[in-house]
N, C-alpha and C positions, 0 to 999 in steps of 0.2 A: 931898391927895396924890394926883399923876398916875398915872395908869394908863399904863404903859409896854409891857405886851404884853399881849394877851387870846388866850386859849385856847379855841378854839371846839370845841363837840360837832359831829359830823356828822349821824349819823341823828337825826331829830325836831326838831333845832335850826336847822340849814340846809338840811338835805333834809326836803322835806315826804312822808314815806314811811310815816304812821301807817296809811293805807289798804292800803297795799301789804303792810305786816308784818303787819295784823289778817287779811288775805285769806290769805296764806300759812300764818298759825300758824293758821288754820281747817282749811287742808288738812292740815297735820300731826295735827292732832287728829282729824281723820276718819280716817286712816291708823290711828291708835291707837285708834280705837273711841270715843272721846271727843266729847261735844257741843261745838259751837263757840261762841265769843264772841260776845254777840248784835249788838254795835257798837261804834263807836269810844268813846263813853262807859263802857261797861264794859270795854273793852280799857285805858284810862288810869286806871281804878280799880285793875285787877288788876297793873298793869305793875310792876315794881320789882326791883332787885338786892339780893343775890344773884340771879341768874336761877332757881338751882333753886327758889325760894321762889315765883315768879311761874308757873313750870311746874307746881308741886305745887299750887297754887290753881286752875289752869287743867285739873287733872285727872291731870297725869303723876306719876307717884311716882318714887321715888329711885333704883329699879333701873331705869327706863324712860330715866334723865333723856339720859344720853350719848347715845342712840339717836336721841331725841327732838330732840336739837339738831341732830344730823349731819341728820336728815331734814328738820328745817326749814332749815338750810343749802343743801341740796341744791335744794329745791324754790324758796328764794330766788334762786339763781345762775339756776335754770331760767325765771324770772318776768322776763320783757322789756319789762313795760309800761312807759312813760313815766312817770317821777317829778319831778316840777318841785322847784326850790327855792322856799322860802317867800318871800312878798311882803317885798320889801325886802333880801333877803341882800345881792345883788350891791351895791346901794347902800349899805349899813351897813358892808361889807368897804372899798369905795372911800373911803368917809368916813372910816373908821379910819386908812387907808394915808395920805390926806391931812394927816392930824393926826400923822404920824410914828410911829404904834402898830405895835410889831411883831406879827405874828398867826402863830398855827399852829394846826392840826387836829388834834384827839387823838379816835381813834375807838376802842370797843371792838368793832371789826372788823378780820379779817385782812386782810394789805395787798392781796392780790389782788382780793378783792371790794371792799375801798375804792377802791381805783384803778379797777375797773369803774365802780362808782357815780359816782365824782368825774369819770370822763372825758366823758362827754356834757355836762357844765356848763363844762368848761375852767377850772376852778377852781383847779388845781393851784399854778398860779405865782402865784396870791395869798399864799399862806403860805409862810413862812421855815422851815416842818418840816412834815412829817405823819407823826402818831405812830399807830401802829397795834397790835394785839395779836397774840400768835403760838398761843396755847391757846383756842378757841373755848367748851370746856367751862368754863374760869376767865375769864370775860368782864369782864376789870377792867383798865383803864387807867391806875389810880393808877401803877404804877411806870414807865411809859414819861414820864408827866408830870413824877414827881420826879426822873428821870433827865434830863429836859429843861430844868429848872429848875437842877440843880446843874451841867450842860453851860454854860448861858449866862450863869450867876450874877445872874440876875434876883432882887433882893428880893421873897418871897414877895408882900408886900403891895402891890408895883407891880403884879401880875399880877391879871387878871380872869379868871375861867372861868366861861363862858357855857355852860349846858346844859339839858337836861331832863327828868332824873332825879334820883331821891335818891342815887344814884351820885357823880354829879357834884357834889350839894352836901356830900357826906361826904369825897371828896376835896379840895374846897376847905378845909372845916374842918380835915382834918388838916394839909395842907401850909401851912396859913395865909395862903391866896390870897382874893381876892376872889370873890363868886359873885353871878351874876344868874341866876334861874330863868325858861326861856322856857316860858310857859303853853300853846304851840300844839302841843307834842309828844308823847312817849308817855307821860307820867306826870302824873297830876293828883297835886302835891305837897301833901302835907296842910295844912291851914289853919294848924294850930299851929306850923308850922316855920318859924322866922324866916329869912326871905330876901327880897331884892328881887325883884319878878316883874315881868315885862312881857309882854303880851299879843300884842306886835308886835315884831319886830327894829328897826323905825323909831325906837322908843322908848328905844334903848341910848344914842343920843347924849345924849337928855336926862337919863340918869341919869349920863353921865360928867360931863356939864356942872354937875350938882347935888352931886356925890359928896362936894366938900369939906365941905360943910353936912349930908349926910344921914349918912355914914360907916357903913352896916351892912355886912356882910360876907355 
């Protein structure tokens, strides 16, 4: 079966921002008197959705969660360090376009911050739609992806969601889309989770070429 549309995650999948997010997370934790996360490997092992669980594992209790998220977002907006795209991101987007595949971007980030992160890379015109969230304390993009599916009329089985977290995987399972986990992002998906995994974005075309015989979701 042909993949007719790809729904890209942004942070961690196309944007290589783990180092920046770890740095900002540790600044926020220091502000709350908590020890930092030691390195990117430890960060990937802790990171998960819902974000309340990730924050709790990092030492932020339920009563501090909203304030901690707000502080994190302020620090993130103030961090003006350059963040590059993952290797192969542009080339893979261009290759999918040449195949006639529709592409959308869906992020658990509010619109203004997402636009600011996209701007330096000039990628916005590559997508048929850019989907973002409105509530940073409930960072789920499930509803905006479901609304996009309904609006476009795409069959869920013709859509591929590619992301780097358990949230992306769970959305794909719930909505019935295909899924590919990118291993270079924010979360190390547990090995017992059944999912197609790629270590570089350049591998995605190979997955698409062989999908008819591999058939996993």
